N, C-alpha and C positions, 0 to 999 in steps of 0.2 A: 524885339533887340534894338536900340538904338547904333548910331555907329560909336555915340559915345560912352555908353553903357559895354559897350564890345570893348572899346578901348579900357575901360577901367576893369573889365572881366580876365582879358588876356594878362594884364599887368598884377593882377593877382597870385599868380604863378609864381613859383619860384624859378628866378633867372639868372642861370650861374652865367651867363655874360658879364652881369655885374659883379660878381664875384672872385675873391683870389683864393681865399680860404674852406678849401671842398675838398671832399675826397673822391679823384675822378672815376676810381674804380671800381665805388660802393654806392655813390650817388648816379651814375649815367646805368643803364639796365634794360641795353638791347630786346630784352625777352619781356618786359613789362611794356616799353612801347609796343612790341608786337603782339601781344594781347589788349592795347589799348586801340590798335589801328584795324587789327580785327573786328571789334565791338562797331567798329564804323562800317564794317561792309568791305575791307582790304581795298578802300579805293587807289590804292597806286599800283595792284594788278592791275596787267591790260595798258599800264602807259608806256611806250617805249621811253626810255632815259640813257642820261648818259651822267657820269658818277666824276664828280672830278675831288679831288683830294689836296692836300700837301701842304707846305709850311710858306712858303711865299709865290705870286704869282698865279694862284688858284680863281680868285677873282676876276682877275684879267682876263685868263684863259675859258673860261666859263662864258665869258661877255664876247670873246671872239665865233667860239662854237655856236652860242646863241644869236647874232649877225649873220656868222653864215647860213644858218638854217633858217631864218626868217628872209636873206634875202634870195634862196633857193625858193621860197615859196611853202616852205612850210609852217604849220601853225605853231609856236615854238613857243615851251615855258621856259622861265626863267627864276630857277629858289636859290637867292643868294644870302647873305648875313653877313657883319649885323647890316642897320639899315642906320645912316642919318638923323633924319629929323622924322620920319613916318613910318608906320611897319607896313605899308601900302608896297614903299623899296623895295623890300624884298619878294614880292611874286610880282612876277608879270608875265603877258603873253606879247609875243612880240615888242610893239613899241606902246604898250598899253597896260601901266600897273591897275592891280586886282583894285576892285570900286571900294568907295566906304559901303555902298549897301548891300555887297556880298563880301566884307569881310564882317559886317553888321548881322548877313543872315548864315553866314555859315558857323558864327561862334554861339549864336541860339543851337544850333543843332550839337556842336561838341558839349555845350554844357547841358544839354539835356540827356546826351551819355553819362561825360565826367560826374552828374550829382548822384548817379545809381551806381561810381564804382565801389571801391573799397579803398579806405586815406591811403593805405600802404602803395596801392598804384597809381595814386592821382599822378599824373605828367608834369613836367617841369614848362617852364612858358616855351623854350622851342621846339619841345616836344609837342605841344597844343598847337603851335604853328606851323611845323612843318605838316602835320595832320591835317589843317587846315589846307596848307597847299595842294597839297595831293587829292582831299574832294573836289578844290575847286580847278584843278587841271584836269579831272572826269568829266566835274561836271561841263567844261569849257569843250571837251573832248578836241583836248590837244593832239597834235598829229605824233610831238616829240617834248619832254620834256627835260630840260640841263638840271642839272639840279648840283650844288655847292657844300660840301661839309662845312659845318659847322666849326667842329674842333676835333682831333684824331680822326676819325676814319670807324675803325673798326666797332666800338660804342658810341657812334655817331648817328641821333634820330632817324638820318637821313638813310642809314644801310640796312632799312627791310626792301629797298627797292632792288631788283633785277636789272641792272644795268645791261643795253649793247654793248658799249662800252666802257670801261671805267679809266682814267688818269692819275697818275702822281706828277705834281707840280715839284720845283726845285725842295727837299729837306732840308732843311734848316734845325741848330738850336732853336728850340721856342717850348714853350708850356714844359720845362724838363721837370719840373716837380708832379706834373701828373702823367705825361708823354712816357717817360723816360730820361734818363742822364745822357744817353749815348744816342750817337746819328742812327744807329743801329736800331734800336729800340723804338726812336721814335719814326721808323722808315716801317716797323713790326706794326706800330697802330694805325699810320699810314694805310698800309698794304692792306686793312684787312677790309677796306670796301672794295678788293680784288676778288670775282666772284669763280667757280671750277668750270672751266673749258670756256671762258671767254677770251678778250682782250684787253689787256692794260698798254697804253700809250704812256711812257715814264719820257719828262723832260730830263736832261741833261742831271747826273746827277755825285754825291763825292763818292766812291769806290762803297767804303763803309754801308751807305745806306744802299744804293742799287744792289749791294750783296743781296740786303735780304727782302728787297723788290722782287730780286731774280729765284729767291728762294722760296718766296710763296707762291710766285710766277709755277715755276719747276710742282711744285707740291699739288697747285689745284690746276693744273695742265691747261693754265692759261698761256697766253701767245702775248711776247712781252717786245713789243714795238718802242726802238728805244730812240729819242730825238741826240743828233748829234753822231749815230752810228747809223740806225734804218731811212733815218729822216734828217737830211742836211741840212742849211740856212748860212745864206751868206749877207749883211751888211750894205747896201751898195752908198747910200748917203744918208745923211742924218739931218734934221735943222731944228730950229726953235716952232718946226710947225708941225713936221711927220718924218717918220722914218721910211727912207725905201727899200727892198730886202726880196731876196730871190729865195724859194723853200722848192729843194728836190727830194724827193721821192721815188719808191719802185712804180707807181703807178703813174707817175708825171711831173711835170715841171712846172711852178708857177714864180714867174717873172714877175717883176717891178710891181710888187706889192707895194699898199700903200696902208701905214697905221697913223692914224693922229695921237695915238697913245706913245710917250718918247720913251728913248732909250735902249738899251742896246738889247736890257733883257725882255723887251715886249717883243722883240722879233722874236726870241727864244719861246716865247707864247703864244707868239701868232704859228710858228711851227707844229707845236704839239697840238692846236686846236686845227692844223690842218689834218693832222695825222691822226685826232679824233676819228673825224669829219671821214677818213677818208675808210676805214674799218666798219664803217657803218653798211657801206656797199657790201660785207658780208651777208648783211641783213637784208638788202634790196635796197637800199637807201643811197643810190648812184649822185652826188654834186660835184658838177664841173664847172 
């Protein structure tokens, strides 16, 4: 399969990102995704990972985490969506996007499996491309991978992973016809990525959303680390070029940090990212 053929093949699958009218709960089926991934040999297993959901800031938070880990010398994968121009933008390792040749090769492997599947089990575009990402990260032997949720969380194709740390960025009213009419319902969908006996780092939340996230953590015996309560941050200065800020956590102080991503919300996203990276210490990944 050539790269051009791979693009046509990937475009042949139903793409819910381009559709407004579809039934979220009947169209997305995580059990179907698990069956599909199993046919590929469960390539996601054995990959150390971080999982990030939320309504606002999840892309920036994922980018911050990815940047910290790669600067620390780890071979770090990043999976985000959607893309602006090329499918390749969604998958990268450190500073390098997945190559055209790798997309073509992996698409051919996927086609060999999908051609033998029952019609009702045929995956969507996002499910196919997420599987391709797992295969690529496994082949490339990444040290760790950062996954951004596509939409929601509980039923998202990325939710087959077993992350070391999960995170929820600010929850707001979005996709209410699919995720639910209240912040509580939306937060329950986002919080569906939280796994048993793990850690969830949450950005500051509206009380209604935080109550739902806390309820999930209690039910799954997961530790909740809350930015604004357990991790403090303060802006020092802001300009058209950068934000300068401090972050304080029980594990240390990070003074006069800088980011070219502008706005006070980016300071909060950076603090959330630091909280995520700190919690990796529970798994022997200590970054200072």
